[in-house]
N, C-alpha and C positions, 0 to 999 in steps of 0.2 A: 041569482036572481038579476035583474031587471031594473039600472035607474036611471028616470028621465030624466033632464037639463030643464027644469022649467022654468028658468032664467030666459028670457030673452033675449037678446048679441045684443041693444043697445042698452038694459039695465048690468048687465055685464063690464060692459066700457065704464060708466057711468064708477064705478064701484070700484075698478080697478085706475081708473086716474085721480077717484076721492082719495084714495091711499100712496098712492102718486107725489100729490099734493101734502099732506100729511108729512111724507118721509121728508119731501124738500122745506116745510115751513119748520119740521125737528130739527133737520139741520145747517137751515139758515138761521134756528139760535142760538144752536152751537156758537159759529161759528162767530153770530154778536158776543154771543158773554167772552166765549176764547179774545176777544180782540178787546175789547172790554178790560177784561183783565192784563193782558201784555202792555195795553195802553196805561193801565193805575200801575204796574210792574217800570214802568218804563219812566213814569213822572213819576216813583218816590224813588227812581234812581238818580234822575235828576235831581231833587230835591236834597240827594243827601251829597251828592259832590259840592252843588253848588253848597251846602252848611257846614262841606269839611274845608271852600275854598277859602270856603268868608273865614274860616277859624283858623287857614295859618295866615292867613295875613293880617288879621290879630297877634298873632304869635309875632309873626316879624316885624310889623308894625312894634308891637313890644319891646321887643327883644332890640329896635334900633334907639329905642327912645332912651331904652335901658342901656347901652353905649356909650349913646351922645350926651347922657347925661355922666357918661365920668369924668372926675375933676382930672383935667391936664393927661386928658384922648391924645390932642393936636401938637406933647410933647414925648409919648410915648407915641407915638404913631411916627416922628421925628428920632428919636431915638432910633429906632426898630427902622426906618430906611438904611439909616449909619450905621449901625454896626451890619447891615449888608454887604454897607460900601468895603467893608474892612480889611473881609482878605482879599478883596481888590487892592487895596492899597497896599496888602503887606508886601504881596507878589512882587508888588512895583518900586522895594522902598530898594534902597543898596546895602549889600554888610556891607556898609563900611569897614569894620573893626578884622576885611581880608587888607588893608589898604599898608596893614605893620608887617604886616604874618611875610606881604607880594614883598616888600623893602629888603623887609632880612634876607629872603632868599634872594635876594637879584646882586643884594656889596657884598662884597670882598675883602677882605680881615685886611684891617686900618681907614676903612671909612664911620666918619659919626654923624650920626643924622640929630639934627638939631631940631628942624620945623620940617610940615607935612601938611600940606594945603589939597586937599580935596576938592572940587569942584562937579558935581552932576551932572550940570544942568552943558556945563563945558567939556565934562571929557576929561579934563585937566588934572593934574598933580602937580604941586612941583614940589622936588625935594629940595632943602639947602642943608649944607654940612661943611662937613674940613677930612681933609685928608692926610696920611702920613707923609701925603709924596703927589706928583701929578699924575704918573701911569696909576695910582690905584682909583684916580677919579673918571680916565680912562677907561679904564678896565671895569667900572660900575657902568660909564652906558653900557659899552660894548655887551657886559651880562644886560643892558636895558632891553636892548635893539634884539637881539639873538636867544629874549624867552621867548618860547609858544606854550602855546595850551589846549589842551582839549576837555567840551564838556559833554554835561555826564550824559547829556541830549542828543551829540551824538555817534551816532549810531556805528559809523566809515572808521569812526577816532585817529579826522583830519585835523594835526597839529595851525592851529590859526595864531596869529604873533597875539604877542596880547598887548604889546604897548607900541602903540609909532608917534611919524611928528618928532621924532627928541631932542631937543634944544641945549644947550651949557653953555653957563655961566659960570670960567673958572678966571681963579686968580692966583698965584704963589709961586712955588719952587720945588727941586727936590724934598725940601725939609718939610714946607711946608704946605697947604694947598688947601683949598678952598671952594668950595661949588654950590651954585642956583640951576634945579635939573626941573626944566619943565618938560613934561610929558604928558602927550594923547593915551588915554586907553581904552582897548575895550569896553563897552558898558556889562556886559555878557559877569564879565572877571569878576565883579559885584552880585551878580544875580544872587538872592536869596536859594530863587528854588530851585538852581544846581549847583550840581558838585565838579568844582577844575579842579581836573590836574597843571599841575607846573611842573615847564620843563623849560632847564638850561642848561648844557650839553648830555653830560652823562648822572644827570639830579633831577629830580623828582617831586615835587611839593603837593599835598591834593586838604582841598578846602574838608573835606572827611572822613581823617584822620589829624588833620595841624601840622604832621610832620615830616622833614625833609628827610627822602632818601635814597 
């Protein structure tokens, strides 16, 4: 069978152009609809975010108002701040109870201590008492000067003089003597965060065990 194309070329071009036009219009319409949908979604998200932020802001204001209305809030905050300072204050507080152990450790037989004075600011200890003779007081002073210590945090184990600038006021004779000894001490030996080991000749005293060896 033989077919003849009876449409002229102009008519065919017109039909083709019309189809192309419809395709372009359809595509443009779909793209426009899609754009509108996307804009709508973005707008909805923006509205939802604003509503969420507004809700959070309202909650924050409400909680802030509730906290501020707490009775005695300023006092509570003051106490809380003071509690935070307690650990530091405790660490800086000297362990004055060690004074009796140290004096006992360096005291030879025959010494009777009648009074002790401790000043953490001037780093001074004043010992007053009596002894059976002047030689005993001199031995007491020599022990004080010769005493060294090792601190817990001293990894090298260096022996450091525990006392310095020892001055003595002495009265009496070989039968009876009274004394007043002023001593400058190393503050670390009273640090409550440190274990101190005192050494005098072949004897030691540890603040950790509280015993003399």
